N, C-alpha and C positions, 0 to 999 in steps of 0.2 A: 504493500500500500504506500502510495506516494505521500511524503511529508509535505504539508501545506506551508510550512515555515521555511523560507529560503535559507540555505546554510552555506557556511564557509568550511570547506574541507581541506585539511592538511593531509597530504599523502607522503609517507616516508617509509621506505622499506629497509633503511639502514639498520643493521644489528649492532653497530658500534655504540660506544657509550662515551662519546667525546663532546667537544664544544658544539659542533653542528647540531647534534641531536638534542643537546641541552637547550640551545637557542630556539629550536623549533618548539620544544615543549613549553618553554617560558613564554614565547610569543602567543601560542595557542591559548595558554592559560590566561594571559593578560587580556587578550581579546574577549575571551569568554566572560571574564569578570566584569568587563565593560558592557555586557549585555548582548554581545554578538552570539549568534547560534553557530557554535563551532563543533565540528566533528573531526576526529582523528582516525585515519585509516593507517594501520600499522600491523606487522606481524606480532604474534604474542611474544611476551618475555623480552621486549626491547626496552631501552631507556625511555623512549617516547611513550610506549604503552603504559609503563609504570607511572610516568608523570600524569598521563590522562587519568589513570585509575585513582591516583592519590589526590587529584584535584577535581574529581567528579565531572570530568569532561566526557561527553559521549564518545565511545570508541567502537569501531568496527574492525575486527581482526581480518587482515587480508593476507592470503598466502604468498609465499615467495614467488617471484616471477623472473623470467629471463630478461637480461638487459636489452636484447634486440629481438624484434620480430615476434613478440609474444602476443599475437593477435587475440587468442582465445581469452586470456586473462585480462587483456585490455578491454575487450568487449564486456567482460564481467564487471570491470571497474566502471565502465560507461553506464551499465544498467544500474549499478548501486548508486551512482550519482543521480540518476533519474529518480530512484526511490527516495533519496534524501533531499530532493529538490535543491541540488547544489547550484549555487549561483557563481561561486568562485572556487576553483581548485588550485591549491598552492602546492607546487612541487619544490622540494628543497635539496634533494639528493641527486648528484649528477647521474647516478646509475638509473634513476627513474625518469630522466628527461625524455627519452624517446617513448617510454611507456605512457607518459601523460599525453604526448602528442598523438599517439595512436588512439587513445581513449577519446580524444577530441574529434578524431575522424569518425568515430561511431556515435558521438553525441555532441551536437553543436550548441547545446542549450546552457552552456556555462562559459565563464571567462577563465582562461588558463593562464596562470601566473607562475613564473619561475623565480624563486627567492635565492639569489646567488650568494654564496658565502666563500667561494674559492675563485682564484683566477681562472680564466677560460683556458689558459695554457697555450696550445699551438694554434696555428691558422686553421680555420674551419669554414671554408667558403665553397665547399663542394656541393653538388646537388642534394645529397642526403641531408647534410647539415642545414642547408637552406630550407628544405622542406620542414625539418624538425623545428627550427627557430621560427618559421613563419606560422606555425600552429599556435604560438604563444601570443596572448593579447598584451601581456605586460612582462617586462623583465626588470626585476628589482635588484639593483646593485647597492652594496653598502657604502661605497666611496666613489668619488669621481674618477680616480685613477683606475679603478677596476672596471667602471663603465667605459672608460676610454679604451682599455684593452679589448673589451667586447666589440666596440665599434671598429677597431683596427683589424681584428682577427676574424670577424664574421660579416655577413651581409644583412644583419638584423636591421629593421627599420628604427632609426634613432628615436622616433616618436614613442616607441614602446618602452624605452628605458626610463626608469624612475630611480632617483637616488634616495634610499632610505637607510640610514645607519642602523646597525644592529644595536638594540638597546639593553641597558643594564638597569636593574632595579636599585635605585640609590638607598632604599631602606635596608638592603642587605649589607651596606657599607658603613652605616653610621650607628654608633651606640654611644651616646653622650655619657653613659655611666661607666665606660671603660677608659681609663687613662692609659698613657703610654707605659707607665710603670706597671700598672695592673696587667696590661696585655702581655708584657714581657714575663711577668711572674707566671701567668697562665701557660705560656709556651716554654717556660724554663730557660729564658734568655737573660743574659747579663743586663743589668739596669744602667751600667755606667759606660756603655760603648756607643760608638756611632754605628748603627746597624744598617747594613745594605741588604735588601731582600730580593730574592728571585723565586718565582712560583711557576709550577708547571710539571708535567710528568718528567721523570728522569729519563732523558733521551738525548742523544748527541745533537739532534737537530734543535733542541731547546737551549744548547750552549752552556750547560753548567760548567764544562771544562774551561770555557773562555772566562767565565765568572771567577773561577778559582785562580786562573792565571793572573787576572787583574788584581785579586787580593794579594797574590804573591809579590807583585810589583810594589804594592802599597805598604806592606807590613812594616818595612824598615822606617819609612818616613812618617807613617801614621799608625803607631802601635795601638791606638785606641779603636781601630777599625775592626768590624766583626761582620761576617757574612752569614746569612741564614738562607738555606735552600729548602723550600717547601715543595713536596711532590711525592707522587706514588711511584713505586717500582713495579713494573710488569715483568712477567717471566720472559726469558729469551734474551734478546739483544740488550734490553735496558738494564738487566741485572748484571750483565758483563760490563756494561758501561759504568754502572755504579761502582763496581770493583775497581775499574780504572780510575775513577774519581778518588776513591779511598786511597789508592796507591799514590796518587799525586799529592794528596794531603800529607801522607806520611813522609814521602820523599822530600817535601819542601817545608816540613815542620810547621804546617798550618793548623795543627790540632787545636790551638788556642785562639784561632782566628775565624773559625767557621763551624757551623752546626747544621745538621739535617733535621728537619721536623716533618711529620706526616702532613699531608694536605688537610687543611682545616675546613670543615663544613661551614663553620661560622667565620667567613673570610675577613670580616671586619676586625677580628682579633689580630690576624696577621698584619693587615695594613696599619692598624693602630700601633703595632709594636715596632715598626721599622722607621728609619729616618730617610731612606731613599730606596726607590724601586728600580730594578734593572730588568730590561727585556734583552736577553742575549741570543734569541733565536736567529738563525741565519736569515730567515725571512718569515714574516707572518702576513697573510692576506689581510687579516683584521684581528688584531690582538685584543681580545676581550679583557685580559688582565691589564693591558695598558689603559683601557677605559676605566677599569675599576680603580687603578692607582690614581689616575687624574681626578676622579670623583672623590677620592679620599683625601685630596689636598696634599699628596706626597710628591716630592721632586721625582721626576722620571728621567731615566737615561735609557735610550732604546736604539736598536739597530736602524740604520738608514737604508731600509729595504722594505719591499712589499707595500702594504697600505699604511704602515706605521708613520712615515713622514707626514702624510696628509692628516692623520689623527692628531698629531701634535703640531700641526701647522708649520711644518718644515723648520722646527727648532724654536718656535715662539713659546711653546708651552713645556718644553723639556729639551734635554741634550740629545743629539744624534751622534752616532759613531759608526765607523765602517764595520760591516759584518765581519766577525771572526778576528777582529783586531783587539786583542786583550790589552795591548799597550794603550791604545786610544781610549778604551773603556776605562782603564785605570786613571788616565788623565782627566776624564770627565768626572769620575768619582772624586778625585782630588779637588777639582774646581768646586764641586758641590760642598765639600767639607770646608774649604777655605772661604766660601762666600755664602754662608748659610742664610743670613738674613735676606739677601737679594734673591737667592734661589727659592726660599720659602714664599716670598711674595709672588714670584713667577708661578709657583705651584698653586697658590690661592687664586690667581687669575685663571689658571688652567682649570681649576675646579669649577669655577663659575661657568666657563665656556662648556665644559663637559656636561654640567647639569642642564644647560640650555639646549644641548644638541644630541646627547647620547643616552637618554633615558628610555626605558621600555614604554613609558606613557607616550613619549613623542613618536616612537616607532609605531605604536598602535594608531595614533591619530593620523599619521601619514598613510597607513594602510586603509584606514576608514575613509580617507579622502578618495581613494581608488574605488572602494566599495560603494560609495554613494552615486 
């Protein structure tokens, strides 16, 4: 039986439990709380399905599908969208891009939206990609630099592209009852050090080794410096990488200058505890942790790559350094320590801009402008 109330459907088949999936779940939840009729289509036992269940969002479990030419299940999706009176179908996972386009072939009664969270990558101007991109009514990019890549590497109609930054809930980042000293006590961190923090899964691409190398450069001239690395270790490559980090710490006598802590669900405790935030990834399309740090009013030092320069307005709201250059990173940290009052003022200005442009509420409002 067809639902009489038009719906917004999020379709995501990804089994991963990373930032993309969390962003999808958070946006769907926020839109639903604002009174939109939101339905999530997802396989069972995924992060997105768990978010839907925990937030009482309607969910329809959809079986796994093939990346290409799965016409049977695409028609199944098209029929489900008719039953749910879908007005807007939002695809977020690259693996689902063609699947959504085929569903649109079977059912023209909804607007098809791709919510981009990664760079498009290589040139995609062949007939198959042209057909696929032409099926989409809107293409949502989080930053202008990412949209520019889309225009350069594809033949998509520029009128379809909208810039909507991924949003952060500022309520997760602020707890007026937690002082810096209290936050450090909760994380078992020293209270008398200048603490530089990095957060993210323990992985070579996240650059924790660059962070350690920078601390090693600084320890002689800044004996009060202290690094904290927050992140989870996953089996396989990353636990071998973790051992490499431990060996570097031992070989360079950094035991008294750095500490690992588990990822904190209450992330405001981490941001409250540190004096400076570092993004050491070789490249981040859109670093949510950078947004979180800016919103927390903390000085930011980040790699000059990916979408990060646009987020911090090319150095106006934080320091940029060359990816993989631990020496340059150490120099930026030194500048932050030596010019604390000036850098803190820059961080406060950045916090204001971040709260005006990068909240989940603003993201919802911009999507709702498309929905109307």
